[in-house]
C-alpha positions in Angstrom: 103.2 114.6 -0.8 101.2 112.1 -2.6 98.7 110.3 -0.1 98.4 106.7 -0.6 94.9 105.8 -2.0 93.2 102.8 -1.1 89.9 101.0 -0.9 88.6 98.4 1.4 85.6 96.2 2.1 86.9 95.4 5.9 84.2 96.0 8.3 85.5 97.5 11.5 85.4 95.1 14.6 83.4 95.8 17.7 86.8 96.4 19.3 87.9 99.1 16.6 84.3 100.7 16.8 84.5 101.1 20.6 88.0 102.6 20.6 86.7 105.0 18.0 83.9 106.1 19.8 86.1 106.2 23.0 88.6 108.4 21.5 85.8 110.7 20.1 84.0 111.0 23.7 87.7 111.7 25.1 88.2 114.6 22.4 84.9 116.1 23.4 85.7 115.7 27.0 89.2 117.3 27.0 90.6 114.0 28.4 93.3 113.2 25.5 96.8 112.9 27.1 98.8 114.8 24.4 96.5 117.7 24.9 96.5 117.6 28.6 100.3 117.5 28.7 100.8 120.4 26.1 98.2 122.4 27.8 99.5 122.1 31.1 103.2 122.6 29.7 101.8 126.0 28.2 102.3 125.2 24.5 98.4 125.5 23.8 97.9 129.2 25.3 95.5 129.9 22.5 93.7 126.8 22.4 90.5 126.4 24.7 89.6 122.8 24.1 90.7 119.3 22.9 88.0 119.6 20.0 90.0 122.9 19.0 93.3 121.2 19.2 92.3 118.2 17.3 90.4 120.3 14.7 93.5 122.6 13.9 95.8 119.4 14.0 93.7 117.8 11.3 93.4 120.9 8.9 96.9 121.9 9.3 98.0 118.3 8.2 95.3 118.4 5.5 96.3 121.9 4.0 99.9 120.6 4.1 99.3 117.2 2.1 96.4 118.6 -0.1 96.5 122.4 -0.2 94.0 122.9 -3.0 91.3 121.9 -0.9 91.5 125.1 1.5 88.9 126.9 -0.7 86.4 124.3 0.7 86.4 125.4 4.3 86.2 129.1 4.0 86.3 130.0 7.9 87.2 128.1 11.1 83.5 127.6 11.6 83.3 125.5 8.5 86.2 123.3 9.6 84.5 122.6 13.1 81.2 122.2 11.5 83.1 119.4 8.9 84.7 117.6 11.8 81.2 117.6 13.9 79.3 116.2 10.7 82.0 113.8 9.9 81.9 111.9 13.3 78.1 112.3 13.6 78.0 110.6 10.1 80.2 107.8 11.0 78.7 107.0 14.4 75.2 107.1 12.9 76.2 104.7 10.3 77.4 102.6 12.5 74.0 101.8 13.6 72.3 101.6 10.4 74.4 100.4 7.2 71.5 101.1 4.8 71.2 104.7 5.9 75.1 104.9 5.7 74.9 103.8 2.2 72.1 106.3 1.3 73.8 109.5 3.0 77.3 108.5 1.5 76.0 108.6 -2.1 74.2 111.7 -1.1 77.3 113.2 0.3 79.3 112.1 -2.9 76.7 113.6 -5.2 77.1 117.0 -3.2 80.7 116.9 -3.2 81.1 116.0 -6.7 79.0 119.1 -7.5 81.5 120.9 -5.6 84.4 119.7 -7.7 85.9 117.1 -5.1 87.2 114.1 -6.8 86.6 110.4 -5.5 90.3 110.0 -4.8 90.4 112.8 -2.3 88.2 110.9 -0.3 90.8 108.7 0.8 93.1 111.8 1.4 90.5 112.8 4.3 90.8 109.3 5.8 94.4 109.2 6.0 94.7 112.7 7.5 92.2 111.5 10.0 94.2 108.7 10.9 97.3 110.7 11.0 95.5 113.2 13.3 94.2 110.3 15.8 97.7 108.9 16.0 99.1 112.3 17.1 
């Protein structure tokens, strides 16, 4: 499967930012309808939190569409750390765009040293959007 590549300079609206933060808060508070429904139906017996369910869904999709990146995440702990860092990075960036740019360039250099190609960033974005929709 080839994920679409794109680039945009569009800035998220206040409403979009609010919705993103609200969804993230609901994930952290185990308050996502799909999770609650699956948990109450007994479908998620080995999942203890909405965050864990979200993380698993994200990485299942990521490894399906881009299996070569599996080697970057050696353990479930690394996967969890990635998700936490990803969102704290996004929400911090929303408050200070100059700090965001500095941190973004630093992250890009670090990922480049690990062999990540620029075109792979959009895959992460697309998988994240897919995960939020599901």
